[in-house]
Structures are given as structure tokens and as C-alpha cells.
C-alpha positions in Angstrom: -37.1 45.8 16.5 -35.5 45.0 19.8 -32.0 43.8 18.4 -29.8 43.8 15.4 -27.0 41.2 14.9 -24.6 44.2 13.5 -23.2 46.9 15.6 -23.8 50.5 14.6 -20.6 52.1 13.7 -19.1 48.6 13.2 -17.4 47.4 9.9 -19.6 47.4 6.8 -21.2 44.3 5.7 -19.1 42.4 3.1 -21.4 41.2 0.5 -21.9 37.5 0.0 -20.2 36.8 3.7 -22.4 38.7 6.2 -25.7 37.9 7.1 -28.1 39.8 9.8 -29.7 38.3 13.0 -32.8 40.3 14.2 -35.0 40.0 17.4 -38.4 41.2 16.6 -41.1 42.1 19.1 -44.8 42.4 18.4 -47.2 44.3 20.4 -47.9 41.6 22.8 -44.3 41.2 23.5 -43.7 38.0 21.7 -40.3 37.7 20.4 -39.2 36.0 17.2 -35.6 35.5 15.7 -35.5 36.9 12.1 -32.4 36.4 9.8 -31.4 38.3 6.5 -29.4 36.0 4.5 -26.0 37.3 3.3 -27.3 37.5 -0.4 -30.0 40.2 0.9 -28.1 42.0 3.8 -26.7 44.7 2.1 -30.0 45.6 0.7 -32.0 45.6 3.9 -29.0 47.0 6.4 -29.8 50.4 5.7 -33.4 50.0 5.9 -33.8 49.0 9.6 -32.6 50.3 12.9 -32.6 48.9 16.4 -35.6 50.4 18.5 -37.7 51.4 15.6 -41.2 50.2 15.0 -41.9 48.6 11.4 -44.8 46.6 9.4 -42.8 43.9 7.7 -44.7 41.5 4.9 -43.7 39.1 2.4 -41.5 36.9 4.7 -41.0 32.9 5.4 -41.7 31.4 8.7 -39.6 28.5 9.2 -39.0 25.9 12.3 -36.4 27.5 14.3 -32.8 26.1 14.5 -32.2 23.1 16.7 -29.8 24.6 18.6 -28.4 28.2 19.8 -31.6 30.0 19.7 -31.5 33.6 20.6 -35.4 33.8 21.8 -38.0 31.3 23.1 -39.9 30.4 20.1 -40.5 27.5 17.9 -40.3 29.4 14.9 -38.2 32.1 13.1 -38.4 34.4 10.0 -36.4 34.6 6.9 -36.6 37.5 4.6 -36.9 37.2 0.9 -35.7 39.8 -1.8 -39.2 40.7 -2.1 -39.8 41.4 1.9 -41.1 44.9 2.5 -40.4 46.9 5.5 -42.1 50.1 6.2 -41.3 52.0 9.3 -44.4 53.3 11.5 -43.7 56.9 12.8 -46.0 56.9 16.0 -45.8 57.2 19.7 -49.3 55.3 20.2 -47.6 52.0 20.3 -46.2 50.6 23.6 -43.1 49.2 22.3 -41.3 46.9 24.7 -37.7 47.0 23.4 -36.1 44.6 25.6 -37.1 41.5 27.2 -34.6 39.4 29.5 -35.0 36.1 31.0 -32.8 35.8 34.6 -31.4 32.5 35.6 -29.9 32.4 38.8 -26.0 32.0 38.5 -26.1 28.8 40.1 -28.5 27.2 37.9 -25.9 27.7 34.8 -24.1 24.5 35.4 -27.6 23.0 34.6 -27.5 24.0 31.2 -24.1 22.0 30.6 -24.5 20.3 27.2 -27.8 21.9 26.5 -27.4 24.2 23.5 -31.1 24.9 22.6 -30.8 28.4 23.6 -28.0 31.2 24.0 -27.1 32.2 27.3 -25.7 35.7 28.2 -24.0 35.8 31.9 -23.9 39.2 33.7 -21.3 39.3 36.5 -18.1 40.8 37.8 -15.0 40.1 35.9 -12.4 38.4 38.0 -9.9 37.2 35.7 -9.0 36.2 32.0 -6.6 33.5 31.2 -4.2 33.7 28.3 -5.5 32.1 24.9 -4.6 28.4 24.7 -4.8 26.1 21.6 -6.1 22.7 22.9 -5.4 19.6 20.6 -8.5 19.0 19.0 -8.8 16.1 16.8 -11.4 17.6 14.2 -10.9 21.2 14.0 -8.3 23.6 15.3 -9.8 26.0 18.4 -8.6 28.5 20.6 -9.8 28.5 24.3 -9.9 31.4 26.8 -11.3 30.8 30.6 -13.1 33.8 32.0 -13.8 33.8 35.6 -17.0 35.5 37.1 
């Protein structure tokens, strides 16, 4: 497993409120987004750890979300209550734990209004504005400008 959507040492999961998002990588380096719904999260959270190798069975494969995908894959996985997770303790498997897709900083504006995939930005922080609350028609939002 390459990534887990909860931080180690972070606040405990709240039953019925918190779900888990995982980034799984197979032996060929193919990534897929997996979701453990909130109803199952407290059961599965103690069974998984980032960076470990697992055999996972009895899950559902679904079309991926239409927006904010964490990886480039048209499918995603959803865990059932009967999903089985078994850790493999071996050094034989070449585990590619992290994959990154870099984008030139000047190409980031080309992603404006394209919410198919999530974007992470690395850079030097130059400044952060005060939090403001612009007048929204439908929802109340808070806005903060970050300068890189």
C-alpha cells in the first residue's frame, strides 16, 4: 500500500463519520484508488499500514469518480465487510511505494476548471493571506491565498 488517507498518530476515527482512502500499487507499478466506507473504517484501520504488502480479496471494482481522482485510473476499489486483508512478510517483492507525475509549474494554470485529478504543488512558500469569507450565493466558504 502506497498511501493511507489518515495520518499516523492523528485523531482516532469517529465511527459513522470517517472513511478511509488508500492508494494501492501492484507489482507492475499500476496504482488504484481504494475506499473503505465509514461503516467499515474502524474495522479495517488497525489491519493496514502504509508501506506494507498485502493480499486483498473480496472487494468491489467500480468506475472511478468523475472528479478529484488521486491517481490516473478509470477504476477504483471499494471494500466490503467481507473483504480479506493478509499481510505478506517478504523482501522478495520489489515494492514501488511511491509514484509521482510531475507537471511544469507554468502548466498548472492549464488545469484551471479541470477537476478530473487532484494536484499537489511543491514549491517555496512566499506568503499566505488572511482568511476571508467571500459572499457566496449558495454556500459559506473561507478563502486563503497562498503565494509560491
